[in-house]
C-alpha positions as CSV (number, residue, x, y, z in Angstrom):
1,M,0.0,0.0,0.0
2,R,1.4,3.4,-1.0
3,S,1.4,6.2,1.5
4,R,-0.7,9.4,0.8
5,R,2.5,11.3,0.0
6,E,3.5,8.6,-2.6
7,R,0.1,8.7,-4.2
8,T,0.2,12.5,-4.4
9,I,3.6,12.4,-6.0
10,L,2.5,9.8,-8.5
11,L,-0.6,11.8,-9.4
12,F,1.5,14.9,-9.9
13,V,4.0,13.1,-12.1
14,T,1.2,11.5,-14.2
15,A,-0.6,14.8,-14.7
16,S,2.7,16.5,-15.6
17,L,3.5,13.8,-18.2
18,L,0.1,14.1,-19.8
19,T,0.4,17.8,-20.0
20,A,3.8,17.5,-21.5
21,G,2.5,15.1,-24.1
22,L,-0.2,17.5,-25.2
23,S,2.3,20.3,-25.4
24,I,4.6,18.3,-27.6
25,T,1.9,17.7,-30.2
26,G,1.8,21.5,-30.8
27,I,-2.0,21.6,-30.3
28,A,-3.5,23.0,-27.2
29,Y,-6.6,21.0,-26.2
30,G,-9.2,22.5,-23.8
31,G,-10.5,19.0,-23.0
32,K,-14.1,19.5,-24.1
33,G,-15.5,16.5,-25.9
34,L,-13.9,13.5,-27.5
35,T,-10.4,12.2,-27.4
36,L,-8.9,12.6,-30.9
37,T,-7.5,9.7,-32.8
38,E,-4.0,10.0,-34.0
39,E,-5.3,10.3,-37.6
40,V,-7.6,13.2,-36.8
41,R,-5.1,14.9,-34.5
42,S,-2.4,14.7,-37.1
43,S,-4.6,16.2,-39.9
44,I,-5.7,19.0,-37.6
45,E,-2.0,19.8,-36.7
46,K,-1.0,19.8,-40.4
47,A,-3.9,22.0,-41.5
48,F,-3.8,24.3,-38.4
49,P,-0.4,24.2,-36.7
50,G,-0.5,25.6,-33.2
51,A,-4.3,25.8,-33.1
52,E,-6.2,25.6,-29.8
53,I,-8.9,22.9,-29.9
54,T,-11.9,24.2,-28.0
55,G,-14.3,21.2,-28.6
56,T,-14.9,18.0,-30.4
57,E,-17.9,15.8,-31.1
58,K,-19.1,13.0,-33.4
59,E,-21.3,14.2,-36.3
60,R,-22.8,12.8,-39.5
61,W,-22.0,14.7,-42.7
62,R,-23.2,13.5,-46.1
63,G,-24.0,10.1,-44.6
64,Q,-20.5,9.6,-43.1
65,E,-19.6,9.7,-39.4
66,V,-17.0,12.4,-38.9
67,T,-15.3,14.1,-35.9
68,E,-16.2,17.8,-35.7
69,V,-13.3,19.7,-34.3
70,E,-13.8,23.3,-33.1
71,L,-10.6,25.3,-32.9
72,V,-9.1,28.7,-32.8
73,A,-6.2,29.1,-35.3
74,R,-3.1,31.1,-34.6
75,D,-4.5,33.9,-36.7
76,G,-7.4,34.2,-34.2
77,N,-10.1,32.9,-36.5
78,S,-12.5,30.2,-35.2
79,Y,-13.2,27.1,-37.4
80,E,-15.2,24.0,-37.3
81,V,-13.4,21.2,-39.1
82,Y,-15.0,17.9,-40.1
83,V,-12.5,15.0,-40.2
84,S,-13.2,11.4,-41.3
85,A,-11.8,8.5,-39.3
86,D,-8.9,8.1,-41.7
87,G,-7.9,11.8,-41.1
88,T,-9.3,13.2,-44.3
89,I,-10.6,16.7,-43.8
90,Q,-14.1,16.8,-45.3
91,K,-15.1,20.3,-44.5
92,I,-13.6,23.5,-43.0
93,E,-16.1,26.1,-41.9
94,L,-15.0,29.6,-40.8
95,E,-17.0,30.8,-37.9
96,D,-19.0,33.2,-40.1
97,G,-19.2,31.0,-43.3
98,W,-17.8,28.3,-45.5
99,F,-14.1,28.0,-46.1
100,K,-13.8,24.7,-47.9
């Protein structure tokens, strides 16, 4: 049985490693919604390097299940990006209208 101090240290180290892992990816994630798959995360990072993800959820778009990723790009614009399971970006919507 671990002591309370050991559990506290273990919790702190685990939280630090998780935070470092998210920082290494180059994407800030606010933690709202789904955990992104590697394919989706990689596509978002390539299309929007340094973006802050503000939310995620599953959607249906043109009969296909996609992950909707809400983000704020480095230029300050907000986007909704629909990404298929294989990482293909299906739609990019600027906050006030269509982008792609």
